[in-house]
C-alpha beads as a LAMMPS data file, in Angstrom:
LAMMPS data file: protein, C-alpha beads

438 atoms
437 bonds

1 atom types
1 bond types

-500.0 500.0 xlo xhi
-500.0 500.0 ylo yhi
-500.0 500.0 zlo zhi

Masses

1 110.0

Atoms # bond

1 1 1 273.211 98.009 -333.395
2 1 1 273.530 95.421 -336.227
3 1 1 272.606 91.798 -335.855
4 1 1 276.154 90.646 -336.530
5 1 1 277.613 92.947 -333.850
6 1 1 275.049 91.833 -331.289
7 1 1 275.754 88.164 -332.117
8 1 1 279.471 88.739 -331.778
9 1 1 278.976 90.430 -328.395
10 1 1 276.863 87.523 -327.106
11 1 1 279.372 84.930 -328.285
12 1 1 282.278 86.925 -326.787
13 1 1 280.386 87.224 -323.481
14 1 1 279.996 83.473 -323.237
15 1 1 283.590 82.780 -324.269
16 1 1 284.916 85.331 -321.827
17 1 1 282.726 83.992 -319.057
18 1 1 284.105 80.503 -319.633
19 1 1 287.669 81.708 -319.663
20 1 1 287.240 83.685 -316.525
21 1 1 285.149 81.155 -314.701
22 1 1 287.525 81.025 -311.741
23 1 1 286.900 84.704 -311.016
24 1 1 283.126 84.492 -311.406
25 1 1 281.037 83.035 -308.609
26 1 1 277.769 82.823 -310.600
27 1 1 276.407 83.705 -314.027
28 1 1 272.589 83.789 -314.437
29 1 1 270.802 83.878 -317.794
30 1 1 267.119 84.919 -317.820
31 1 1 264.672 86.731 -320.039
32 1 1 261.114 86.989 -321.150
33 1 1 259.168 86.900 -324.428
34 1 1 255.919 88.710 -325.078
35 1 1 253.620 88.448 -328.072
36 1 1 250.455 90.388 -328.419
37 1 1 247.837 91.171 -331.072
38 1 1 246.545 94.720 -331.092
39 1 1 243.896 96.751 -332.898
40 1 1 243.709 100.471 -332.324
41 1 1 241.616 103.373 -333.619
42 1 1 243.035 106.737 -332.546
43 1 1 241.758 109.151 -335.189
44 1 1 238.341 109.944 -333.479
45 1 1 236.569 109.315 -336.788
46 1 1 238.969 111.068 -339.209
47 1 1 241.166 109.311 -341.714
48 1 1 244.938 109.798 -341.806
49 1 1 247.153 108.317 -344.475
50 1 1 244.130 106.504 -345.896
51 1 1 243.335 104.668 -342.633
52 1 1 241.578 105.251 -339.340
53 1 1 242.824 102.148 -337.561
54 1 1 246.013 100.091 -336.985
55 1 1 246.392 96.415 -336.204
56 1 1 249.167 93.848 -336.051
57 1 1 251.209 91.514 -333.847
58 1 1 253.761 93.138 -331.513
59 1 1 256.737 91.076 -330.319
60 1 1 258.959 91.935 -327.341
61 1 1 261.978 89.840 -326.410
62 1 1 264.588 90.395 -323.671
63 1 1 267.681 88.381 -322.800
64 1 1 269.548 89.133 -319.561
65 1 1 272.954 88.144 -318.125
66 1 1 273.753 88.747 -314.437
67 1 1 277.337 87.999 -313.301
68 1 1 278.505 87.952 -309.644
69 1 1 282.226 88.744 -309.697
70 1 1 284.307 89.423 -306.598
71 1 1 282.593 90.183 -303.341
72 1 1 280.286 93.180 -303.700
73 1 1 280.894 93.469 -307.407
74 1 1 278.349 92.440 -310.041
75 1 1 277.498 93.261 -313.681
76 1 1 274.271 93.117 -315.678
77 1 1 273.596 93.149 -319.424
78 1 1 270.118 92.918 -320.948
79 1 1 269.276 92.992 -324.711
80 1 1 265.849 94.019 -326.018
81 1 1 264.090 93.541 -329.324
82 1 1 260.692 95.164 -330.015
83 1 1 259.072 94.928 -333.433
84 1 1 255.925 94.236 -335.423
85 1 1 255.833 90.785 -337.017
86 1 1 257.549 90.754 -340.392
87 1 1 258.546 94.397 -340.000
88 1 1 262.113 93.507 -340.966
89 1 1 260.956 92.907 -344.541
90 1 1 260.532 96.601 -344.986
91 1 1 263.275 97.878 -342.673
92 1 1 266.005 95.425 -341.690
93 1 1 267.259 97.624 -338.923
94 1 1 264.084 96.868 -336.932
95 1 1 265.248 93.262 -336.474
96 1 1 268.253 94.478 -334.392
97 1 1 268.772 94.031 -330.689
98 1 1 269.288 97.080 -328.489
99 1 1 271.090 97.486 -325.267
100 1 1 268.422 97.775 -322.593
101 1 1 270.535 97.343 -319.442
102 1 1 274.301 97.450 -319.070
103 1 1 275.701 98.416 -315.685
104 1 1 278.229 97.641 -312.944
105 1 1 277.167 97.550 -309.296
106 1 1 279.696 98.109 -306.530
107 1 1 278.443 97.483 -303.002
108 1 1 280.182 98.991 -299.975
109 1 1 282.182 101.180 -302.353
110 1 1 284.988 102.714 -300.182
111 1 1 282.310 103.152 -297.432
112 1 1 279.918 100.518 -296.083
113 1 1 276.603 102.284 -296.608
114 1 1 277.526 103.309 -300.197
115 1 1 276.486 101.394 -303.327
116 1 1 277.539 102.746 -306.702
117 1 1 275.768 101.755 -309.960
118 1 1 277.319 102.914 -313.261
119 1 1 275.907 102.369 -316.758
120 1 1 272.468 101.894 -318.419
121 1 1 269.971 101.193 -315.675
122 1 1 266.394 101.790 -314.673
123 1 1 265.544 104.829 -312.534
124 1 1 262.198 105.216 -310.829
125 1 1 261.129 107.413 -307.942
126 1 1 257.825 108.060 -306.171
127 1 1 254.913 107.163 -308.374
128 1 1 257.115 107.804 -311.393
129 1 1 255.429 111.174 -311.803
130 1 1 258.774 112.779 -312.358
131 1 1 261.359 110.047 -313.145
132 1 1 260.595 106.621 -314.599
133 1 1 261.001 106.651 -318.420
134 1 1 263.655 108.620 -320.382
135 1 1 261.166 109.567 -323.120
136 1 1 257.940 109.345 -321.067
137 1 1 255.717 106.313 -321.385
138 1 1 253.809 107.899 -324.249
139 1 1 256.617 107.076 -326.664
140 1 1 259.893 105.106 -326.986
141 1 1 263.214 105.655 -328.642
142 1 1 264.977 103.271 -331.034
143 1 1 263.170 100.875 -333.355
144 1 1 260.067 100.394 -331.225
145 1 1 257.074 100.757 -333.582
146 1 1 255.325 104.093 -332.973
147 1 1 251.800 102.678 -332.981
148 1 1 252.635 100.726 -329.801
149 1 1 255.409 102.899 -328.390
150 1 1 253.433 103.469 -325.174
151 1 1 253.749 99.727 -324.504
152 1 1 257.557 99.610 -324.713
153 1 1 259.547 97.786 -322.101
154 1 1 262.477 100.150 -322.482
155 1 1 262.787 102.341 -319.377
156 1 1 266.609 102.632 -318.891
157 1 1 268.794 105.729 -318.455
158 1 1 272.536 106.049 -319.087
159 1 1 273.415 107.170 -315.616
160 1 1 275.499 107.100 -312.374
161 1 1 273.599 106.301 -309.224
162 1 1 274.975 106.497 -305.688
163 1 1 272.824 104.894 -302.941
164 1 1 273.535 105.692 -299.301
165 1 1 271.727 103.258 -296.973
166 1 1 271.317 104.694 -293.477
167 1 1 268.348 102.493 -292.586
168 1 1 265.587 103.553 -292.175
169 1 1 266.769 106.475 -294.374
170 1 1 267.950 105.924 -297.973
171 1 1 269.574 108.664 -300.057
172 1 1 269.819 108.287 -303.858
173 1 1 271.907 110.719 -305.873
174 1 1 271.744 110.409 -309.705
175 1 1 273.203 111.903 -312.843
176 1 1 271.975 110.778 -316.285
177 1 1 272.832 111.794 -319.842
178 1 1 269.810 111.721 -322.129
179 1 1 271.246 113.393 -325.252
180 1 1 274.903 113.561 -326.221
181 1 1 276.622 116.241 -328.332
182 1 1 277.349 114.415 -331.576
183 1 1 276.613 117.162 -334.125
184 1 1 278.788 120.000 -332.934
185 1 1 275.894 121.843 -331.436
186 1 1 275.185 122.300 -327.712
187 1 1 272.541 119.653 -327.617
188 1 1 273.328 117.718 -324.491
189 1 1 270.456 116.928 -322.202
190 1 1 271.034 115.904 -318.564
191 1 1 269.047 114.741 -315.588
192 1 1 270.333 115.089 -312.069
193 1 1 268.893 115.004 -308.538
194 1 1 268.528 113.459 -305.182
195 1 1 265.748 111.382 -303.553
196 1 1 265.527 110.900 -299.771
197 1 1 263.241 108.123 -298.523
198 1 1 262.181 107.112 -295.025
199 1 1 260.891 103.581 -294.481
200 1 1 258.451 103.427 -291.614
201 1 1 259.434 99.815 -290.950
202 1 1 255.856 98.685 -290.660
203 1 1 256.415 95.743 -292.946
204 1 1 253.782 96.955 -295.389
205 1 1 255.599 99.378 -297.696
206 1 1 254.783 102.532 -295.825
207 1 1 257.213 105.222 -297.007
208 1 1 257.778 108.984 -297.054
209 1 1 260.169 110.564 -299.511
210 1 1 261.265 113.978 -300.751
211 1 1 263.126 114.743 -303.928
212 1 1 264.738 117.375 -306.140
213 1 1 265.340 116.752 -309.859
214 1 1 266.628 119.056 -312.547
215 1 1 267.064 118.809 -316.290
216 1 1 268.201 121.012 -319.176
217 1 1 266.160 120.909 -322.356
218 1 1 268.728 122.253 -324.874
219 1 1 267.495 122.381 -328.460
220 1 1 268.789 119.408 -330.463
221 1 1 268.500 121.017 -333.885
222 1 1 271.355 123.414 -333.300
223 1 1 269.318 126.492 -334.192
224 1 1 269.601 127.860 -330.627
225 1 1 273.036 128.029 -328.969
226 1 1 271.276 128.320 -325.645
227 1 1 271.336 126.206 -322.523
228 1 1 269.009 128.228 -320.355
229 1 1 265.889 126.130 -320.884
230 1 1 265.843 124.378 -317.540
231 1 1 263.247 122.626 -315.408
232 1 1 263.608 121.943 -311.715
233 1 1 261.079 119.855 -309.723
234 1 1 260.823 119.835 -305.915
235 1 1 258.388 117.401 -304.445
236 1 1 257.351 114.886 -301.801
237 1 1 255.386 111.679 -301.569
238 1 1 253.944 109.539 -298.817
239 1 1 252.189 106.161 -298.785
240 1 1 250.516 104.640 -295.743
241 1 1 248.483 101.474 -295.132
242 1 1 246.056 102.895 -292.514
243 1 1 244.784 99.393 -291.876
244 1 1 245.005 95.941 -293.483
245 1 1 242.131 97.034 -295.676
246 1 1 242.874 100.684 -296.580
247 1 1 245.741 102.397 -298.310
248 1 1 246.231 106.082 -298.812
249 1 1 248.894 107.890 -300.742
250 1 1 249.645 111.410 -301.919
251 1 1 252.343 113.141 -304.071
252 1 1 252.873 116.802 -304.868
253 1 1 255.556 118.709 -306.779
254 1 1 256.454 122.274 -307.780
255 1 1 258.412 123.142 -310.918
256 1 1 260.472 126.201 -311.557
257 1 1 263.278 127.342 -313.848
258 1 1 263.284 128.979 -317.297
259 1 1 261.686 128.193 -320.645
260 1 1 263.401 129.225 -323.860
261 1 1 260.992 130.865 -326.246
262 1 1 263.654 131.777 -328.753
263 1 1 267.381 132.210 -328.826
264 1 1 267.139 135.477 -326.891
265 1 1 263.753 135.285 -325.139
266 1 1 262.793 133.317 -322.015
267 1 1 259.950 132.840 -319.579
268 1 1 260.137 131.884 -315.967
269 1 1 258.495 128.547 -315.067
270 1 1 255.943 128.099 -312.268
271 1 1 253.990 124.821 -312.477
272 1 1 252.305 122.510 -310.087
273 1 1 251.211 118.826 -309.975
274 1 1 249.540 116.663 -307.371
275 1 1 248.189 113.084 -307.047
276 1 1 246.002 111.341 -304.560
277 1 1 245.478 107.549 -304.483
278 1 1 243.404 105.244 -302.302
279 1 1 242.612 101.577 -302.232
280 1 1 240.253 99.501 -300.139
281 1 1 240.727 95.748 -299.940
282 1 1 237.757 93.578 -298.924
283 1 1 240.134 90.651 -297.972
284 1 1 237.528 88.170 -299.080
285 1 1 237.939 84.902 -301.060
286 1 1 237.741 86.903 -304.331
287 1 1 240.494 89.329 -303.289
288 1 1 238.198 92.186 -304.316
289 1 1 239.618 95.723 -304.361
290 1 1 238.306 99.203 -305.178
291 1 1 240.275 102.445 -305.612
292 1 1 239.871 106.157 -306.267
293 1 1 242.600 108.431 -307.590
294 1 1 242.931 112.043 -308.704
295 1 1 245.699 113.716 -310.679
296 1 1 246.319 117.410 -311.429
297 1 1 248.911 118.888 -313.845
298 1 1 248.841 122.664 -314.259
299 1 1 248.264 124.379 -317.648
300 1 1 249.663 127.578 -319.131
301 1 1 247.844 130.830 -318.616
302 1 1 247.470 132.796 -321.919
303 1 1 249.244 136.160 -322.213
304 1 1 251.240 135.616 -319.023
305 1 1 254.888 136.473 -318.454
306 1 1 255.287 133.128 -316.686
307 1 1 255.034 129.654 -318.242
308 1 1 252.674 127.665 -316.024
309 1 1 252.215 124.398 -317.961
310 1 1 253.562 121.309 -316.139
311 1 1 256.527 119.701 -317.940
312 1 1 256.076 115.906 -317.947
313 1 1 259.870 115.461 -317.695
314 1 1 260.406 111.647 -317.554
315 1 1 257.110 110.402 -316.236
316 1 1 256.052 106.768 -316.435
317 1 1 252.347 106.751 -315.678
318 1 1 249.276 105.468 -317.471
319 1 1 246.178 106.910 -315.815
320 1 1 244.074 105.807 -318.760
321 1 1 245.435 104.036 -321.816
322 1 1 243.905 106.167 -324.614
323 1 1 244.068 109.472 -322.835
324 1 1 247.726 108.651 -322.237
325 1 1 248.235 108.061 -325.995
326 1 1 246.402 111.198 -327.184
327 1 1 247.387 113.686 -324.525
328 1 1 250.632 114.636 -322.745
329 1 1 250.737 114.690 -318.958
330 1 1 250.235 118.457 -318.777
331 1 1 247.272 120.840 -318.537
332 1 1 245.161 117.974 -317.404
333 1 1 243.218 116.742 -314.355
334 1 1 241.740 113.338 -314.140
335 1 1 239.680 111.291 -311.648
336 1 1 239.717 107.537 -311.853
337 1 1 237.775 104.637 -310.271
338 1 1 239.268 101.124 -310.286
339 1 1 237.911 97.746 -309.280
340 1 1 239.459 94.286 -309.425
341 1 1 238.747 90.709 -308.279
342 1 1 239.883 87.120 -308.659
343 1 1 236.638 85.243 -309.643
344 1 1 238.479 81.945 -309.989
345 1 1 242.001 80.866 -309.164
346 1 1 244.751 82.445 -311.309
347 1 1 242.335 84.858 -313.114
348 1 1 242.283 88.584 -312.363
349 1 1 239.556 90.839 -313.733
350 1 1 239.986 94.635 -313.621
351 1 1 237.909 97.582 -314.801
352 1 1 238.792 101.250 -314.656
353 1 1 236.792 104.368 -315.389
354 1 1 238.535 107.666 -315.943
355 1 1 237.163 111.107 -316.573
356 1 1 239.423 113.931 -317.744
357 1 1 239.416 117.766 -318.129
358 1 1 241.856 120.390 -319.233
359 1 1 242.992 122.731 -316.510
360 1 1 243.099 125.640 -319.034
361 1 1 241.077 125.580 -322.287
362 1 1 242.867 125.348 -325.584
363 1 1 243.664 128.663 -327.266
364 1 1 243.882 127.183 -330.778
365 1 1 241.131 125.338 -332.652
366 1 1 243.651 122.764 -334.017
367 1 1 245.940 120.467 -332.022
368 1 1 248.464 118.063 -333.448
369 1 1 249.965 115.117 -331.547
370 1 1 253.709 115.453 -331.509
371 1 1 254.773 111.987 -330.329
372 1 1 253.593 108.457 -329.549
373 1 1 251.096 106.193 -331.317
374 1 1 248.961 109.106 -332.507
375 1 1 251.866 111.243 -333.717
376 1 1 250.936 113.417 -336.645
377 1 1 247.152 113.134 -336.013
378 1 1 245.360 116.490 -336.115
379 1 1 242.195 117.112 -333.996
380 1 1 239.791 120.011 -334.043
381 1 1 238.839 121.443 -330.733
382 1 1 236.422 123.981 -329.246
383 1 1 238.470 126.919 -327.884
384 1 1 237.843 127.467 -324.173
385 1 1 236.151 124.051 -323.528
386 1 1 237.683 121.794 -320.896
387 1 1 235.939 118.415 -320.802
388 1 1 238.194 115.896 -322.478
389 1 1 236.084 112.765 -322.239
390 1 1 235.266 109.511 -320.441
391 1 1 237.317 106.321 -320.800
392 1 1 236.726 102.734 -319.713
393 1 1 239.615 100.192 -319.610
394 1 1 238.877 96.520 -318.959
395 1 1 241.422 93.715 -318.619
396 1 1 241.580 89.988 -317.798
397 1 1 244.844 88.203 -316.863
398 1 1 245.286 84.468 -316.537
399 1 1 248.346 82.859 -314.871
400 1 1 248.521 79.660 -316.874
401 1 1 251.618 78.602 -314.932
402 1 1 254.144 80.546 -312.812
403 1 1 256.049 81.378 -316.010
404 1 1 253.281 81.892 -318.561
405 1 1 250.655 84.629 -318.368
406 1 1 247.879 85.371 -320.859
407 1 1 246.137 88.753 -321.025
408 1 1 243.167 90.388 -322.818
409 1 1 242.272 94.054 -322.584
410 1 1 240.063 96.648 -324.118
411 1 1 239.810 100.432 -323.895
412 1 1 237.214 102.910 -325.197
413 1 1 237.423 106.744 -325.010
414 1 1 234.281 108.801 -325.642
415 1 1 235.393 112.323 -326.699
416 1 1 234.203 115.258 -324.539
417 1 1 233.199 118.805 -325.416
418 1 1 236.752 119.800 -326.067
419 1 1 236.561 118.011 -329.427
420 1 1 234.421 119.274 -332.219
421 1 1 231.741 117.303 -334.189
422 1 1 234.450 116.209 -336.627
423 1 1 236.010 114.268 -333.781
424 1 1 232.918 112.724 -332.303
425 1 1 233.821 109.062 -332.842
426 1 1 235.265 106.937 -329.986
427 1 1 238.888 105.901 -329.870
428 1 1 239.527 102.279 -329.015
429 1 1 242.182 99.752 -328.303
430 1 1 241.960 95.929 -328.100
431 1 1 244.933 93.791 -327.088
432 1 1 245.536 90.127 -326.319
433 1 1 248.752 88.370 -325.679
434 1 1 251.015 86.048 -323.737
435 1 1 254.262 86.570 -321.807
436 1 1 256.673 83.815 -320.803
437 1 1 259.502 84.276 -318.270
438 1 1 262.525 82.036 -318.099

Bonds

1 1 1 2
2 1 2 3
3 1 3 4
4 1 4 5
5 1 5 6
6 1 6 7
7 1 7 8
8 1 8 9
9 1 9 10
10 1 10 11
11 1 11 12
12 1 12 13
13 1 13 14
14 1 14 15
15 1 15 16
16 1 16 17
17 1 17 18
18 1 18 19
19 1 19 20
20 1 20 21
21 1 21 22
22 1 22 23
23 1 23 24
24 1 24 25
25 1 25 26
26 1 26 27
27 1 27 28
28 1 28 29
29 1 29 30
30 1 30 31
31 1 31 32
32 1 32 33
33 1 33 34
34 1 34 35
35 1 35 36
36 1 36 37
37 1 37 38
38 1 38 39
39 1 39 40
40 1 40 41
41 1 41 42
42 1 42 43
43 1 43 44
44 1 44 45
45 1 45 46
46 1 46 47
47 1 47 48
48 1 48 49
49 1 49 50
50 1 50 51
51 1 51 52
52 1 52 53
53 1 53 54
54 1 54 55
55 1 55 56
56 1 56 57
57 1 57 58
58 1 58 59
59 1 59 60
60 1 60 61
61 1 61 62
62 1 62 63
63 1 63 64
64 1 64 65
65 1 65 66
66 1 66 67
67 1 67 68
68 1 68 69
69 1 69 70
70 1 70 71
71 1 71 72
72 1 72 73
73 1 73 74
74 1 74 75
75 1 75 76
76 1 76 77
77 1 77 78
78 1 78 79
79 1 79 80
80 1 80 81
81 1 81 82
82 1 82 83
83 1 83 84
84 1 84 85
85 1 85 86
86 1 86 87
87 1 87 88
88 1 88 89
89 1 89 90
90 1 90 91
91 1 91 92
92 1 92 93
93 1 93 94
94 1 94 95
95 1 95 96
96 1 96 97
97 1 97 98
98 1 98 99
99 1 99 100
100 1 100 101
101 1 101 102
102 1 102 103
103 1 103 104
104 1 104 105
105 1 105 106
106 1 106 107
107 1 107 108
108 1 108 109
109 1 109 110
110 1 110 111
111 1 111 112
112 1 112 113
113 1 113 114
114 1 114 115
115 1 115 116
116 1 116 117
117 1 117 118
118 1 118 119
119 1 119 120
120 1 120 121
121 1 121 122
122 1 122 123
123 1 123 124
124 1 124 125
125 1 125 126
126 1 126 127
127 1 127 128
128 1 128 129
129 1 129 130
130 1 130 131
131 1 131 132
132 1 132 133
133 1 133 134
134 1 134 135
135 1 135 136
136 1 136 137
137 1 137 138
138 1 138 139
139 1 139 140
140 1 140 141
141 1 141 142
142 1 142 143
143 1 143 144
144 1 144 145
145 1 145 146
146 1 146 147
147 1 147 148
148 1 148 149
149 1 149 150
150 1 150 151
151 1 151 152
152 1 152 153
153 1 153 154
154 1 154 155
155 1 155 156
156 1 156 157
157 1 157 158
158 1 158 159
159 1 159 160
160 1 160 161
161 1 161 162
162 1 162 163
163 1 163 164
164 1 164 165
165 1 165 166
166 1 166 167
167 1 167 168
168 1 168 169
169 1 169 170
170 1 170 171
171 1 171 172
172 1 172 173
173 1 173 174
174 1 174 175
175 1 175 176
176 1 176 177
177 1 177 178
178 1 178 179
179 1 179 180
180 1 180 181
181 1 181 182
182 1 182 183
183 1 183 184
184 1 184 185
185 1 185 186
186 1 186 187
187 1 187 188
188 1 188 189
189 1 189 190
190 1 190 191
191 1 191 192
192 1 192 193
193 1 193 194
194 1 194 195
195 1 195 196
196 1 196 197
197 1 197 198
198 1 198 199
199 1 199 200
200 1 200 201
201 1 201 202
202 1 202 203
203 1 203 204
204 1 204 205
205 1 205 206
206 1 206 207
207 1 207 208
208 1 208 209
209 1 209 210
210 1 210 211
211 1 211 212
212 1 212 213
213 1 213 214
214 1 214 215
215 1 215 216
216 1 216 217
217 1 217 218
218 1 218 219
219 1 219 220
220 1 220 221
221 1 221 222
222 1 222 223
223 1 223 224
224 1 224 225
225 1 225 226
226 1 226 227
227 1 227 228
228 1 228 229
229 1 229 230
230 1 230 231
231 1 231 232
232 1 232 233
233 1 233 234
234 1 234 235
235 1 235 236
236 1 236 237
237 1 237 238
238 1 238 239
239 1 239 240
240 1 240 241
241 1 241 242
242 1 242 243
243 1 243 244
244 1 244 245
245 1 245 246
246 1 246 247
247 1 247 248
248 1 248 249
249 1 249 250
250 1 250 251
251 1 251 252
252 1 252 253
253 1 253 254
254 1 254 255
255 1 255 256
256 1 256 257
257 1 257 258
258 1 258 259
259 1 259 260
260 1 260 261
261 1 261 262
262 1 262 263
263 1 263 264
264 1 264 265
265 1 265 266
266 1 266 267
267 1 267 268
268 1 268 269
269 1 269 270
270 1 270 271
271 1 271 272
272 1 272 273
273 1 273 274
274 1 274 275
275 1 275 276
276 1 276 277
277 1 277 278
278 1 278 279
279 1 279 280
280 1 280 281
281 1 281 282
282 1 282 283
283 1 283 284
284 1 284 285
285 1 285 286
286 1 286 287
287 1 287 288
288 1 288 289
289 1 289 290
290 1 290 291
291 1 291 292
292 1 292 293
293 1 293 294
294 1 294 295
295 1 295 296
296 1 296 297
297 1 297 298
298 1 298 299
299 1 299 300
300 1 300 301
301 1 301 302
302 1 302 303
303 1 303 304
304 1 304 305
305 1 305 306
306 1 306 307
307 1 307 308
308 1 308 309
309 1 309 310
310 1 310 311
311 1 311 312
312 1 312 313
313 1 313 314
314 1 314 315
315 1 315 316
316 1 316 317
317 1 317 318
318 1 318 319
319 1 319 320
320 1 320 321
321 1 321 322
322 1 322 323
323 1 323 324
324 1 324 325
325 1 325 326
326 1 326 327
327 1 327 328
328 1 328 329
329 1 329 330
330 1 330 331
331 1 331 332
332 1 332 333
333 1 333 334
334 1 334 335
335 1 335 336
336 1 336 337
337 1 337 338
338 1 338 339
339 1 339 340
340 1 340 341
341 1 341 342
342 1 342 343
343 1 343 344
344 1 344 345
345 1 345 346
346 1 346 347
347 1 347 348
348 1 348 349
349 1 349 350
350 1 350 351
351 1 351 352
352 1 352 353
353 1 353 354
354 1 354 355
355 1 355 356
356 1 356 357
357 1 357 358
358 1 358 359
359 1 359 360
360 1 360 361
361 1 361 362
362 1 362 363
363 1 363 364
364 1 364 365
365 1 365 366
366 1 366 367
367 1 367 368
368 1 368 369
369 1 369 370
370 1 370 371
371 1 371 372
372 1 372 373
373 1 373 374
374 1 374 375
375 1 375 376
376 1 376 377
377 1 377 378
378 1 378 379
379 1 379 380
380 1 380 381
381 1 381 382
382 1 382 383
383 1 383 384
384 1 384 385
385 1 385 386
386 1 386 387
387 1 387 388
388 1 388 389
389 1 389 390
390 1 390 391
391 1 391 392
392 1 392 393
393 1 393 394
394 1 394 395
395 1 395 396
396 1 396 397
397 1 397 398
398 1 398 399
399 1 399 400
400 1 400 401
401 1 401 402
402 1 402 403
403 1 403 404
404 1 404 405
405 1 405 406
406 1 406 407
407 1 407 408
408 1 408 409
409 1 409 410
410 1 410 411
411 1 411 412
412 1 412 413
413 1 413 414
414 1 414 415
415 1 415 416
416 1 416 417
417 1 417 418
418 1 418 419
419 1 419 420
420 1 420 421
421 1 421 422
422 1 422 423
423 1 423 424
424 1 424 425
425 1 425 426
426 1 426 427
427 1 427 428
428 1 428 429
429 1 429 430
430 1 430 431
431 1 431 432
432 1 432 433
433 1 433 434
434 1 434 435
435 1 435 436
436 1 436 437
437 1 437 438
């Protein structure tokens, strides 16, 4: 979207709002601005394009308009700009604003328990293991710089969402279009499903939910006129606060469907994923907390008639910053330990240790990252080995005021036996920034 068009739309919105003031009960303008410096080394010691590290300043700006119209009717528009400082000098399109949110909400639509939301909106269910980000949180569409695409604020889907509130039950039915046929080929990609949640009404967020989601992964190049590549996920999640100190949660899902190998060849899908989370709160003056979590995503079995690798679908999880950048959420298991505390007022310190393994060993000695900050990087691996490595993530956050927050974080990944001696150097990430909300 060009700058002139965005400017025209914003001006038109304000003019229209003023002209129609009598029909609008309230218009709220809000937003946030984030600026952060980053330095990242993701090559594990090798050099790509003459460099083994990237650094710069990343800017994220959002401007949001919320309008309350007639009773039960509201509209929301939010614009987003994500860019590296001075990036517009080399590519003017990267200075443009993009539509992040743009939806209409109709409460008690023909039926008191029914709320209908139509347009570009955020969708997030469970722990976001299945649905949370339209392109997964490893990457981002649009003009977001690839080296920081995992940090993008863009999480919205073009979708229709129907919410039926039968408290304590809530039923969500969704349909989203992720790719549209603009080339004459059958390249549409859709997401659809239902999520049923039960609120235990304990006042502490205890919930149990079950869901079914499906998507078709038609080829966007037009070389296959085939729409039989489909993924279905059936799963459940529960979260309980067993006491004021202890929280326990689990989520598990089963995938089935078909995987297109070629225009005429398919495999049946059979994949599994599960997660366990726990947190213990000491409830002392330092607000100290510790947690243990475990994640499992099945991998493909060589020479099998079935495809058993977990499809990440539209996940939005970051179990470890650098592992998330280098590896997709498939054929992986990970255990994590987290600790946090508030040593002084308004300062939060957090440290996380994660250890990862492949579920199935790699069958090729070379892997290439397809998307995200490390896209295009080639790594040499030991066939059959499973230990991916150890990672430590450390962060400090300071609430300067209610509206301004400073942050500093660092991450280091020590490669495991999966990687050969050519990849024996640590990967790292260092970030520091500020976010203001208004």
